[in-house]
C-alpha positions in Angstrom: -27.5 -87.1 125.1 -31.1 -87.8 123.9 -34.2 -85.4 124.5 -36.1 -88.0 125.6 -34.4 -89.5 128.3 -34.4 -85.6 130.0 -38.4 -84.8 129.2 -38.5 -88.5 130.7 -36.7 -87.9 134.0 -38.5 -84.3 134.6 -41.9 -85.5 134.0 -40.5 -88.3 136.8 -39.3 -85.7 138.9 -35.5 -86.8 139.0 -33.1 -84.2 139.5 -31.4 -83.0 136.2 -27.9 -82.6 135.6 -26.3 -79.4 134.3 -24.5 -81.3 131.3 -28.2 -82.0 130.6 -29.1 -79.3 131.4 -26.7 -77.4 128.5 -26.9 -80.3 126.2 -30.9 -79.3 126.1 -30.8 -75.3 125.7 -27.6 -76.4 123.3 -30.6 -78.3 121.2 -33.1 -75.6 121.8 -30.7 -72.8 120.2 -29.4 -74.9 117.0 -32.2 -77.2 116.5 -31.4 -80.1 117.8 -34.6 -80.6 119.9 -37.7 -80.1 118.0 -40.5 -78.0 118.7 -42.8 -80.7 120.4 -39.4 -81.8 122.9 -39.4 -78.3 123.5 -42.9 -78.3 124.3 -42.4 -81.5 126.6 -40.4 -79.8 128.3 -41.6 -77.0 129.1 -44.6 -78.5 130.3 -42.9 -81.2 132.9 -41.2 -77.7 134.3 -44.5 -76.2 134.6 -45.8 -78.6 136.2 -42.7 -80.5 138.4 -40.6 -77.7 138.8 -37.1 -77.1 138.8 -34.7 -77.5 142.1 -32.5 -74.2 142.7 -29.8 -75.7 141.0 -31.3 -76.6 138.0 -32.8 -73.1 137.9 -29.2 -71.4 137.9 -28.5 -73.9 135.8 -31.0 -73.4 133.0 -30.4 -70.1 133.3 -26.5 -69.8 132.6 -27.3 -72.6 130.0 -29.5 -70.4 128.2 -27.1 -66.9 128.3 -24.6 -69.1 127.0 -26.1 -70.3 123.9 -25.0 -67.5 122.4 -22.9 -64.3 123.0 -22.2 -62.6 126.5 -22.3 -58.5 125.5 -19.0 -56.3 127.5 -19.2 -52.9 127.2 -16.9 -50.3 127.8 -19.1 -46.7 128.2 -18.9 -44.0 130.7 -21.9 -45.1 132.2 -22.9 -47.9 134.3 -25.1 -50.3 131.9 -28.6 -50.8 134.0 -32.0 -52.2 132.6 -35.4 -53.0 134.3 -37.7 -55.6 133.1 -41.5 -56.3 133.9 -43.0 -60.2 134.0 -46.0 -58.7 132.5 -49.0 -56.9 133.0 -51.8 -55.3 131.2 -51.5 -51.4 130.0 -47.5 -51.2 131.4 -45.6 -49.1 129.3 -43.2 -48.3 131.7 -39.9 -49.2 129.5 -41.0 -46.5 126.7 -40.6 -44.3 130.0 -37.5 -45.3 131.5 -34.9 -45.8 129.0 -34.6 -42.3 128.0 -35.3 -41.2 131.4 -32.3 -43.2 132.6 -30.2 -41.9 129.8 -30.8 -38.5 130.4 -30.0 -39.3 133.6 -26.0 -40.9 133.0 -27.1 -44.0 132.7 -26.5 -46.3 129.4 -29.5 -49.0 128.5 -29.1 -52.0 126.1 -32.9 -53.2 127.0 -33.3 -56.1 125.3 -37.2 -56.5 125.4 -39.5 -59.7 123.6 -42.7 -59.3 122.2 -46.2 -60.1 123.5 -46.6 -63.4 125.7 -50.5 -64.3 126.3 -52.5 -62.3 127.5 -49.4 -59.1 128.4 -48.5 -56.8 125.5 -45.0 -57.2 124.1 -42.7 -54.2 124.5 -41.4 -54.9 121.1 -44.7 -54.5 119.2 -45.9 -51.1 121.4 -42.5 -50.2 119.6 -43.8 -51.3 116.1 -46.7 -49.2 115.8 -44.3 -46.6 115.5 -44.1 -46.7 111.4 -40.7 -47.9 110.5 -39.4 -48.6 113.7 -36.6 -51.4 113.7 -36.9 -53.4 117.1 -34.8 -56.6 115.1 -31.4 -55.1 114.9 -27.8 -56.9 115.0 -25.1 -56.8 117.9 -23.0 -54.1 116.3 -26.4 -52.0 116.1 -27.4 -52.5 119.2 -24.2 -51.4 120.5 -23.7 -48.4 118.2 -27.3 -46.8 119.1 -26.3 -47.7 123.4 -23.3 -45.6 123.1 -24.6 -42.8 121.1 -28.0 -42.2 122.5 -27.2 -43.8 125.6 -30.7 -46.2 125.4 -32.4 -48.7 122.9 -35.1 -50.8 122.9 -34.7 -54.0 120.9 -35.0 -57.5 120.6 -32.9 -60.1 121.3 -30.8 -60.4 118.3 -29.5 -64.1 117.4 -26.3 -63.7 118.6 -28.6 -63.1 122.6 -30.3 -66.0 124.1 -30.9 -68.0 121.2 -32.5 -70.8 123.1 -34.4 -68.5 125.6 -35.6 -66.8 122.5 -37.0 -70.3 120.5 -38.8 -71.7 124.1 -40.5 -68.2 124.5 -42.0 -68.4 121.4 -43.1 -72.0 122.3 -44.7 -71.3 125.7 -46.5 -68.7 124.3 -48.0 -71.4 122.2 -48.2 -74.3 124.8 -50.0 -73.0 127.7 -46.3 -73.0 129.7 -45.7 -69.4 130.2 -46.4 -69.3 134.0 -43.8 -71.3 135.5 -41.4 -69.2 138.0 -38.7 -71.9 136.7 -39.3 -70.9 132.8 -39.8 -66.7 133.5 -36.7 -66.9 135.9 -34.5 -68.4 133.1 -36.0 -66.9 130.2 -35.5 -63.3 131.8 -32.2 -63.6 133.2 -30.7 -65.3 130.0 -31.3 -62.3 128.0 -30.2 -59.3 130.7 -27.0 -61.3 131.8 -26.4 -62.0 128.6 -26.7 -58.4 128.2 -23.9 -57.5 130.4 -25.5 -54.9 133.1 -24.5 -54.2 135.8 -27.1 -53.6 137.7 -31.3 -54.6 137.3 -34.4 -53.4 138.8 -37.1 -56.2 138.3 -40.9 -55.1 138.0 -42.9 -58.7 139.8 -46.5 -58.1 139.1 -49.5 -59.5 141.0 -53.1 -59.6 140.5 -55.6 -60.3 138.2 -53.4 -59.1 134.8 -50.3 -60.5 136.1 -48.9 -64.4 135.4 -48.8 -64.6 139.4 -52.0 -64.1 140.6 -51.4 -64.5 144.5 -49.1 -62.5 146.3 -47.4 -65.5 147.9 -46.2 -66.3 144.1 -45.2 -63.0 143.3 -43.1 -63.0 145.8 -41.8 -66.4 145.2 -40.5 -65.6 141.6 -39.5 -61.9 142.9 -37.5 -63.7 145.3 -35.7 -66.4 142.8 -35.5 -63.5 140.5 -33.5 -61.3 142.4 -31.2 -64.6 143.7 -30.6 -66.1 140.9 -29.3 -62.9 138.9 -27.3 -61.4 141.7 -25.6 -65.3 142.1 -24.6 -64.5 138.1 -23.0 -61.4 139.7 -25.4 -58.6 138.6 -26.7 -56.1 141.4 -30.4 -56.7 141.4 -33.7 -55.7 143.4 -36.9 -56.2 142.8 -40.4 -54.4 143.3 -43.4 -56.1 143.5 -46.3 -54.3 142.1 -50.2 -54.3 141.3 -51.4 -55.5 138.6 -55.2 -55.8 139.6 -56.4 -53.2 137.0 -54.2 -51.6 134.0 -51.8 -49.2 134.9 -52.7 -47.0 132.4 -55.9 -46.8 130.8 -55.5 -48.5 127.7 -54.5 -52.0 126.5 -53.4 -52.0 123.3 -49.9 -51.3 120.9 -50.9 -48.1 119.8 -53.0 -46.7 122.6 -50.3 -47.6 125.0 -47.8 -45.1 122.8 -50.7 -42.9 123.2 -50.1 -42.8 126.7 -46.3 -43.1 126.8 -46.4 -39.7 124.6 -49.2 -37.9 126.7 -47.4 -38.6 129.6 -43.5 -37.8 128.1 -44.8 -34.6 126.2 -47.1 -33.5 129.7 -50.3 -33.2 127.3 -52.1 -35.8 129.6 -49.3 -37.3 132.4 -50.6 -40.9 133.9 -50.3 -41.2 137.6 -49.6 -44.6 138.2 -47.6 -44.5 134.9 -45.6 -42.4 136.1 -44.8 -42.9 139.5 -43.8 -46.2 138.6 -41.2 -45.1 136.0 -39.7 -43.2 138.7 -40.1 -45.8 141.3 -38.0 -48.2 139.1 -35.7 -45.9 137.4 -34.8 -44.3 141.4 -33.6 -48.1 142.5 -31.2 -48.2 139.5 -29.4 -44.9 139.6 -29.0 -46.3 143.8 -27.8 -49.5 142.0 -26.1 -47.9 139.4 -24.1 -45.0 141.6 -25.7 -42.5 140.3 -27.9 -41.2 143.1 -27.6 -41.3 146.6 -30.5 -43.6 146.9 -33.5 -45.1 145.8 -35.6 -41.7 146.7 -33.0 -39.5 145.3 -32.8 -41.6 142.2 -36.3 -41.2 141.6 -37.0 -37.5 141.8 -34.1 -37.2 139.2 -36.1 -39.5 136.8 -39.2 -37.2 137.7 -36.3 -34.1 136.5 -35.8 -35.8 133.2 -39.8 -36.4 132.5 -40.6 -32.9 133.7 -38.2 -31.1 132.6 -38.4 -32.9 128.9 -35.3 -33.7 128.1 -36.3 -37.8 128.6 -39.1 -37.2 126.0 -36.2 -35.8 123.5 -34.4 -38.5 124.3 -37.0 -41.1 123.4 -37.3 -39.0 120.3 -33.6 -39.7 118.9 -33.9 -43.3 120.0 -37.2 -43.8 117.7 -35.8 -41.6 114.6 -32.2 -43.5 114.9 -33.9 -46.5 115.0 -36.1 -45.6 112.1 -38.5 -44.4 113.1 -39.9 -40.3 112.3 -37.7 -37.9 113.0 -40.6 -35.4 114.5 -41.6 -37.9 116.4 -41.7 -36.5 119.5 -43.3 -33.2 117.5 -46.1 -34.8 115.7 -46.9 -38.4 117.1 -50.7 -38.0 117.0 -50.3 -38.0 113.0 -47.6 -40.6 113.4 -49.8 -43.6 115.1 -51.8 -45.9 113.5 -56.1 -45.7 114.4 -58.9 -48.4 114.0 -61.5 -48.2 111.6 -64.2 -49.3 114.2 -63.8 -47.2 118.1 -67.2 -48.4 120.4 -68.3 -47.4 123.6 -69.1 -50.0 126.6 -71.4 -48.6 128.7 -71.4 -50.0 132.1 -75.2 -51.3 132.0 -76.2 -50.5 135.7 -75.0 -48.2 138.2 -72.6 -48.0 141.2 -69.0 -48.8 141.7 -66.3 -50.8 139.9 -65.4 -53.4 142.5 -63.0 -55.6 140.8 -61.6 -56.0 137.3 -60.3 -59.1 135.4 -57.4 -57.6 133.9 -56.7 -61.1 132.1 -59.3 -60.8 130.1 -58.7 -57.5 128.8 -55.7 -58.7 127.6 -57.3 -61.5 126.0 -60.0 -59.1 124.3 -57.1 -57.0 123.3 -55.7 -60.4 121.6 -59.0 -61.6 120.3 -59.1 -58.3 118.4 -55.8 -58.7 116.8 -53.9 -56.8 119.1 -51.9 -59.7 120.3 -50.5 -63.8 118.9 -53.2 -66.9 119.3 -49.9 -68.4 117.4 -46.5 -67.9 117.1 -45.3 -65.9 114.1 -48.9 -64.2 113.9 -49.2 -60.6 112.4 -51.1 -58.3 115.0 -53.0 -55.1 114.0 -50.9 -52.1 115.9 -54.2 -49.9 116.0 -56.8 -52.5 118.3 -57.7 -52.8 121.3 -59.2 -50.6 124.2 -58.8 -47.1 125.8 -60.4 -44.8 128.4 -60.5 -48.3 130.9 -62.7 -47.2 133.8 -60.4 -48.3 136.6 -61.1 -49.3 140.3 -63.6 -47.6 142.5 -64.8 -45.3 139.8 -68.3 -44.5 140.9 -70.7 -45.2 137.4 -74.1 -45.1 135.9 -75.4 -47.3 133.4 -75.2 -45.4 130.8 -71.4 -43.7 131.3 -68.5 -46.3 129.7 -66.5 -48.6 131.0 -64.0 -48.5 127.9 -63.7 -47.7 124.5 -63.0 -50.6 122.0 -61.2 -49.8 119.0 -61.2 -53.2 116.3 -61.2 -53.1 112.5 -63.8 -54.2 111.9 -67.8 -54.3 113.7 -68.2 -57.9 114.1 -64.3 -57.9 116.1 -66.1 -55.1 118.0 -69.3 -56.7 119.3 -67.1 -59.9 120.8 -65.0 -57.2 122.4 -67.8 -55.6 123.8 -68.7 -59.3 125.4 -65.0 -59.6 127.0 -65.2 -56.4 128.5 -68.5 -55.9 130.5 -67.6 -59.4 131.2 -64.7 -58.5 132.8 -66.1 -55.9 135.0 -67.7 -56.2 138.4 -69.9 -53.1 139.4 -70.8 -53.4 143.2 -72.8 -50.8 145.6 -69.3 -50.3 147.4 -66.4 -48.4 146.6 -63.3 -51.3 146.7 -60.5 -50.3 148.6 -58.0 -49.7 146.1 -54.3 -51.9 146.4 -51.4 -50.0 146.5 -49.1 -49.6 143.8 -45.9 -51.0 144.8 -46.3 -53.8 147.6 -43.2 -55.0 148.4 -39.6 -54.2 147.5 -37.1 -56.7 147.5 -33.0 -56.2 147.4 
């Protein structure tokens, strides 16, 4: 086979065979396909799409490009995945809360992609946290603690790891087919018994419109269930940041405030409960989603989820006293600047994509694959939709490495907000559930 022939077929909208897709995935994993060819493949898929059998074949081929895990544990193996947004740090609460409720959560997560933050980057804002571990270490931590949030090791879906990095820097992130294959290849390789998908829609999501989000949610659920994994999806709002921060250490602060009860973010709490409720019902640990949501709330309200999160952090190399002393353990930026609204009225619209790119510009995300990021920079105290403003009230606080970076971010943040005379209708947190 020849990568050029496969790319040309995609370009010319000719169907690929299962053998061709399997060969290309193997080439992604072992280096037989070059970066240029991988980028061309991704662009052709983005522009022309895949048929349903091709999408399933790509998902399976990427899953089977590495090890597919098997488990023997006294509880169900469950996981969640978000398609990405701004201020979306649910995973850091949900994994330990599920573990408290009797589930086992080998959460294989990713790094920042495009304008969205990455779960691994957030966790690595915690000094010493080891997000990149091998399969045996993942097994050990999951079995002993009940949850482990780590990156895909070289053994798990190596074809996806290669293509994921190329998509991030080649303008091909938004493809439904590539998103589906990327998410599910890793999740199915982790040997899950139940999966819930948080499909974002809005200005901060890859899917800006409801019909796009519905198409993606249906593709994900259909493909995962076809592969034998019980799956549900929630389509959730991303027309504003989920929490009032965007940036790695700043989002960990929001997580710790919510877990410890010192400053609960309602949307973060509610979405964690909703997603966790679905999973506990799928895994047979709750009578239904509502019962499961209550159990997740109890795990967080009691402090048990915070304690379990601290155990996971310590087990993966972080401070043993992180839950007690997290304000002292997280890095902070040297420049903190207020961005005022400059006009009176209500926050009528937020360009969350622009906010995410402002964080990338500050150094909190990557413009090129492999770049190091600054965990301390980002935005905090972001004004929500519907907030009534005066000219001197802040839209956000900028956390920057230097004054020049803060200057650039200030202009970007101000441009991302629309102020109008009439308060807008604020969208619901959860738009739709698919099973």
